[in-house]
N, C-alpha and C positions, 0 to 999 in steps of 0.2 A: 493674678494672673499667670493663668500656663504657655510655656513658650507650645507653639504649634511644632509635631511631630517632622523631620526633614527625610523625605522619602529618598536613596539612595540608590544607584546601581556597583556592584565589586566596582568598576572601573573610575569614577564620580568618589565614593569612600577613597582610594584611594587616592586617584590623585588630588587629593586634597590633606591629606596625608601626609603626603609630598613635600604638600605645598606647608603645610606648619613645620616639621622639618628645616626643612628651607633657609624660612622666615625665623625662625628659632639657632639654626647651629651657623648661615651662611648673613643673613641679613644684618638681623640684631647684633651682631663682632662689628661688622661696620662699618654700621653706621654711630657702635659706638667708638669707634677708633676716628671714624670722621667731630667728633665731637671731642677728644681729648684734642684731637689734629688744631682741631677750629679755637677749642681755649687757649692753643702755645701764642697765642697771635696776639692775647691781651685782654682785651677789657671784651668781655663779649654783650655790652649790653647796644653797641656801633657795628656788628662784627658776623656781616654776614651772612658768610661761611656756618658758626655756628648755630645762624638762624632758621635757612637753608637744611643743617643738619637734626634739628634742634626736631621742626617741623616734619621728617622725613622721619626720625624715630617713633612721631607721635602718631603715626600711619601706617606703619611695622606694628607696634604692637597694638594696636590699632583691630589690624589683619588677624594677629594671632588670637586676639581672643574672639572673634569672631569667626574662626576657625572652629576653636576653640569651640563654642556656641552649638556651631553643626551637628561638629564629630558629636560632640554630646545627647545630640538630644536624635542623632541617625536609625534611623529606620533600612535595614538592610526590604530592595526593593528585588523579589523572587524572583528569580531569573527560571520559573521551572518549562524549561521547553517544553513539554508535551500537555504545553495545558493554550490550545491554542485556538481554540475555540469562540471570544471575547474578549476586547481588546481590553489590556488593564496597563494600570505601571509597569515601564518596563519590555510591554509589544513595541515590533516593529512593523508597523501598519503601511501597507501599502492602499495610497488611496486615488479612484478616479476623477477629475478638475471637472465641467462640464462646457469645459473647452476638450474632454477626452486626452489630460496632459496626467501622466502618471508622478506623484509626488510621496514621497516615503517619509515618515517620521519614525522617530522611537519619544514613544512616551515617558521621560523622566519627571525626577521632584523639581522644585523652582530650585534649588542648589546646584544644577549643573544643566543647566539649557545655556546650548546650543543654534538657535536655527539654523544659522550659518553652514551647522553638521547635520540639522535636520530633527537635534536632540529640541523636544516639545515639551513644555511643561501640562502635567497633570492638572496644572488652572489654570491654564489659558485659557479663551473662550475655541477653535481646535480641540485639545487634546480632551478637555472637561465634556463637547459634544462627544470626538471617541471614542472615552469610558465608556463598556460595555455593551458596545456595540459591535455586530457578526455581522461573517463575508456578506456581500452584496447588504448589508443597513446603505441607507442614505443618510446624512447626518443635511441639515442647513442651519449654516452659522452666522452669524452678527459680528463684523469685524471691525477695527474701526472705518479700512478701507469702501465698507460695505457690504453685502450678504457674500455669502459663499456657498458653496452647495460640493457638495463631496457623498461618493458611493465607498464606502471600501471593500479593496479587491483581493486581500490577503493577510490574513495576519501571523506573524514568527514571534 
């Protein structure tokens, strides 16, 4: 089975690369030092510091593998700012809700999702519904909280 591609903006790729560098160059050596120091306390069988450091090592190594796999499957989101006629990956979309409120979303791949900053996945119900839409289009989306009706007002 092939792993599915990971769509990343240039900023998202840079963020993952920085995290990987930090994990390898800072966190891994810190955890190794904690393990070494914990071993000096003697027997590792009933050594809480040693167990905690080993658990942290497993987490760090697992995260390194995850980030490496994400970067290996990464496909750059084309940020061609001359194409603003339809919503696509990388688009900044402004929508108007049924209540007349304006909301802004950036459509990103699932590895970059950050709803607090308006970054929604192309795989989310709202992201999937907005893909391919044009200014003036209205979408109706079923979300866990019910139904949502949005009108696309601008695409950048």
